[in-house]
N, C-alpha and C positions, 0 to 999 in steps of 0.2 A: 499698711493696713492688711495687705495680703499675708504678710508674715505673721501678724497677730492672729488672723483667722486660721491659718494653717496650724499654729500652735494650739489654738483652742480646739480645733477638730482632733489634732493629735492627742491632746490631753484627754478629751472625751473618749477617744478610742482606747487609750490606755486604761482608763477607769472601767470601761465596759469589759475589756479583756481581763482585768483583775477580778471583776465581779463574776464573770464566766468561769474563771479558773477556780474561784472559791466553791463553785458548785461541783467541780470535778474532784472533790475530795475522795481519796481512795480509802474505802473502808475494808473491813475484813471480808475476803471472798468466801463464798459458800460453795460446798460441793453438793450438787443436786442430782439425784438419780432420776433420769427421765422415766416417767411413768410410776415413780415410787416403787412399791413392792411388786407391781405388775411388770416392770422392766419395759423393754422395747420389743413389742410383739404385735402380731396381727390380732384384730378384734378388740382393741382398746382405743378409746377416743383421746388422742393426744392433744387435739385442739382444746378440748374441755379441760384436760389435765393442765395444760400451760396457762389457761385462764385462772385456774385455782392456785397454781404454784407461783404465779407472778405476784409482785414484781421481781424481775431479774435485775441484777446489778452488774456493772462493769467488773470484770475479772472473776465473776462466778464461774464455776466449772460444772458443765453438764456431763453426766456419765451415762452412756448408753450401754445397758447390759442386756444380752440376749443369748439364747442357747444356739449352739452351732447347728448346722443342718443335720438332719437324720433321715432315716428311711420313711418316717411318718410325718415329718414336718419340714417346711421350708424356712430357712433362716432369713431374717431381713438384712438389710445393709443400711448405711447411713450416708446420705448425700446432703450437701449444702447447696441450696438453689440460689441463683444470683439475684433474684428480685421477686417482687410480689406477683407479677404476671406469670412467671415460670412456676411459682408456688401454686397459684390458683388453677393453672392448667395442667399441673404435674408434668411439665416440660423439662426433661433432664438434659437437653442438648448442650447447655452451657453449664451444667451443674458440676460440682467437684465431689468426687467420691472421697469420703472421709474414712469409712470403715467397711471392709468387705463382709460377706456372709460368714467367713471363717476367721476373720481377724480378731474378733472379740473373745477374750478368755479371762477368767478370774475377775480382775477389777473392772473390766469393761473398757470401752473406748471413751476417752476424755476430750472434751472440746471446751476451750476457755473463751468466754464472751469478752474479748478484749478490744472490741470496737463499738463505738457508740452509734450503732445502726442495727436495723432488724436483721436477724439471722433466721433463715428459712430452712427447715430440715424435713426430709422425707425419705421413704424407702421405695426402691424400684422393684422389690421382690414380686414374684408372680406377674412378670411383664408389666409392672407398674400398677397393678390393681390394688396393691396395698396403699398406694397414694391416691389413686383415682376414686376409690371407694370412700375417700375422705377421712380415713382414720389414722393411717401411719404418716401423719404430717402435722407439724406445728411450727410456730415461729416464736422467737423470743426477742424482745426489745430490751437490751440492757440499759439501765439508767445509772447515773452517778449515784454513789452512796449518799444518803441523806445526812450522815453524821459528819 
């Protein structure tokens, strides 16, 4: 009896795994410029942009484009924050620097959404005020392609 139950649960698990895998179909990845024609700069609401640009899909490529620092402007940077709490508080203590203020040129910095979990982005420019003022931060939740 136990053997039969184990087989039944195992078969059910396999069926669930097959169904889940069918949802993870890899479609064609898109290249998305963060902020569109505005690029990655202070004074633009990226949370609003992300809501309008969503949904994001697995393997979509986000491109951060911004001008290098100059005598009249501060260039942003790009950090990946580890979780929602760090994102909400603009706490960069465990964040990963993805692109420095001077690293971006030409095509911009590219980040591929290759994990099925939220990705939290922000800038620490101006001692973190770019993030804490609520504009230079957004998150993207990549979904499996629907096709």
